N, C-alpha and C positions, 0 to 999 in steps of 0.2 A: 288843309288841305285847303280849299276851294269848294262853299257849300253854295250850291244852284238853287236862285231863288226861283220860285212860281213867278214871276217877268219874266226869267230869262228861261223858263222850258219855255214860255211860251211864245216870246219869239222869234228861238227857237225850229218853235212850231208852222211858226209862219211862214218865216226863212224854208222848212222840209216842202212845206203848203208850196208852194209860190213856183218851189222847180221841179213840183213836181208838176206842177196846174201852164205850165206855159214855154211853151217847145223855142220860146228864142234861151231859155238859160240854161246855160250849159256845166257850171257850179258855184257849190254852197259861194264860195261869192260874190260871183255873180249874183243869188240869190237877196242874200245881210248887204248889197247895197241896195240894189232894189229896196228894203225895205229901211232901208236910211235917203232916199231918197237923189240915194250919188248918178244913180241910174249902172246902166248898167258896163261891166269893166270893156275897158277898149286899145288899154293901155295892158303891152305882156312884159312881164320882167329878160333878164336875159335867163334866169331859171327858169320861169316856162318855159322859152324857144331849150334850155336844155331839157330843160323834162319833153319837147315839145321833141326832141336829137334821140333822146335814150325810145322814147315809141317806136320814132321811126327804126333804128335799130334794131328795134327787137319782135319788128315784121310787123307792123300794124302802117299801114297803107296815107299815101295825107287825106281822103274821104273820112277815112273811121280816124284821124284824130283830128279835121274843121271838126268833125262831127263831137266830141270833145271842148273844143275849146269854142264854139262857137266862133267856127272863120269857114273860108274857104279853103282848096282843096291847095286851089292853088297858092295864098295868102301864109300857104306852113309852107310850101315849099321851101319859097323865098325867102320866111325867116330862116327855117333855113340852114339855108346853102350862103347870110348874113350871118348868123353865128357862127358855120361855119370859117371861110372866111374869115370872122374877128379877130378868130378862138386860133386859126393855123399863123396870121400872121401876128398874134402871142407869142403863140411858141405853146398856149400851155390843150391845147388838143391833138390826138392822135389819128392821122386821117381815118375816117370810116374805109370798108373796106364795101360798103354797099355804097353800088349805086345809083345815083341820084339824077331818073330819067326829066328831060323835056315834054 
């Protein structure tokens, strides 16, 4: 069992304050990136896009998902479409019954 030091707690609290106070921060990872002076995360993994796709299939609109990830609704739509096409060609993803509106 790992015990957090007071420095770890301060680091986590600082990230929380950044996430609360900055409007351009949408995820904890982005707040920690600011603390580590790496800048806001702009590259998203396939896992992130898979999560975006799941959120969309659960009924969230592109704009709502965009607010979560700090991206425009157009970017979200494009990433989901590319992800689905890639997985459909690989045979890993079944077609969603929900239509994508352009």
